[in-house]
C-alpha positions, -999 to +999 in steps of 0.1 A: -269-028-146-246-021-174-210-029-170-198-009-198-166+008-186-160+046-184-127+059-198-116+061-161-117+023-156-089+016-180-069+047-168-072+036-131-062-001-137-031+010-158-022+034-128-025+003-106+001-016-129+025+012-124+019+013-088+023-027-083+054-027-104+070+001-082+059-018-051+078-046-063+109-027-067+106-008-036+103-041-017+132-057-035+154-030-023+140-030+012+148-067+013+184-061+002+188-036+031+175-062+054+200-087+041+227-062+049+214-057+082+213-093+092+176-097+095+160-130+102+160-153+071+123-158+074+118-121+074+139-119+043+120-149+025+087-134+034+099-101+016+111-118-016+076-136-018+060-100-018+083-090-046+068-118-068+033-110-056+036-075-067+046-084-101+016-108-104-005-080-092+008-058-121+002-086-147-033-090-135-040-054-133-027-050-168-051-076-179-079-056-165-069-024-181-066-039-215-102-056-211-114-020-202-101-008-235-068+009-225-038-003-247-013+022-234+020+011-220+024+017-181+046+048-174+072+037-151+094+063-135+128+052-128+134+075-098+104+057-080+116+022-088+135+018-054+140+035-022+160+066-015+187+070+013+192+099+035+229+105+037+226+115+074+210+083+084+225+049+091+209+021+069+191+008+099+171+041+103+163+042+067+151+006+066+129+012+097+113+045+084+105+029+050+092-004+064+068+014+087+057+038+060+053+013+032+042-017+050+027-009+084+009+022+071+005+015+033-001-021+031-023-021+063-050+003+047-046-015+014-064-046+029-097-028+036-094-007+005-091-036-019-118-056+001-142-026-005-132-026-043-140-062-044-174-059-028-191-043-058-168-059-085-186-083-108-165-082-141-147-114-141-113-103-151-114-074-124-128-098-098-099-124-105-074-097-099-090-084-067-094-118-052-056-124-056-047-089-045-067-091-012-054-124-005-017-112-007-023-076+008-030-095+041+004-111+041+020-078+029+004-061+060+018-087+084+051-085+070+053-047+080+043-053+117+065-084+119+094-062+107+085-034+132+083-060+161+117-074+151+133-039+148+120-028+183+129-062+200+164-059+184+170-021+190+149-013+218+138+021+231+158+040+205+139+023+177+105+028+195+114+066+198+125+068+162+092+054+147+071+075+172+087+107+163+084+100+125+048+088+126+030+123+127+048+131+093+040+098+078+003+101+089+002+137+072+013+121+040-011+094+042-039+119+047-029+137+018-030+107-004-064+095+009-083+125+022-092+148-008-112+179-004-150+181-012-140+200-044-116+173-057-140+145-047-166+159-073-140+159-102-139+128-125-158+105-102-164+069-112-198+063-130-221+037-112-210+010-138-174+014-129-182-001-094-184-035-114-148-031-124-137-022-088-135+015-087-146+034-057-156+071-053-130+093-036-150+097-006-147+061+003-108+064+004-110+089+033-136+068+051-116+037+049-085+055+061-102+068+092-116+033+100-081+017+094-069+042+121-093+031+146-092-007+138-056-012+129-033+016+135-042+026+170-042-010+185-012-023+164+010+005+173-002+002+209+013-035+210+046-021+205+042+009+228+034+037+202+006+061+207-009+063+170-039+083+180-016+110+195+006+110+163-025+112+141-032+146+158 
């Protein structure tokens, strides 16, 4: 089968550069918040490793985009390179909500998503990138759940209620990102050869999210006393 990339390949991998670089900035700011909150040094060090991981992912993704023929520069939006504070919230609340949203939700679904991308990937430069990303995403996922466990152990029922109350809105945002309409799913889909570069049809994103709900979100949140199935709606 031909592995000649469509234009979409270079575009998608350049978007991944932007996403990984943004993730590095977001994680760096969250780590700073955790330092200010007196979090465990081990947790802080784990966060700093993730900052480095995301920078490496960005570099690897850029190599794939270049190999696929995209010589454009990443478009980085400064306003997204960090985390916003809610003036009505204490720092602890913002750190908890961002940690759950970015890591417990985002990084958890990222694991099976990148695994699925790697399954069909045969182009060497893309496979190298996905091998490293899959390996690191497991650690990033675990960081989120360790952070949530620490928050609840440290701050008790108030923290559990805070997360439980916010979870339906977080899930709604996740569904919007992953679950596109049938009409949208037919627009600008990857061609068959793009699978060799690690691209997936949009339908797979929604399928992977639903599987993650069953296999990860529901049991993992249950361990800290939160009903994720009810929050999903």
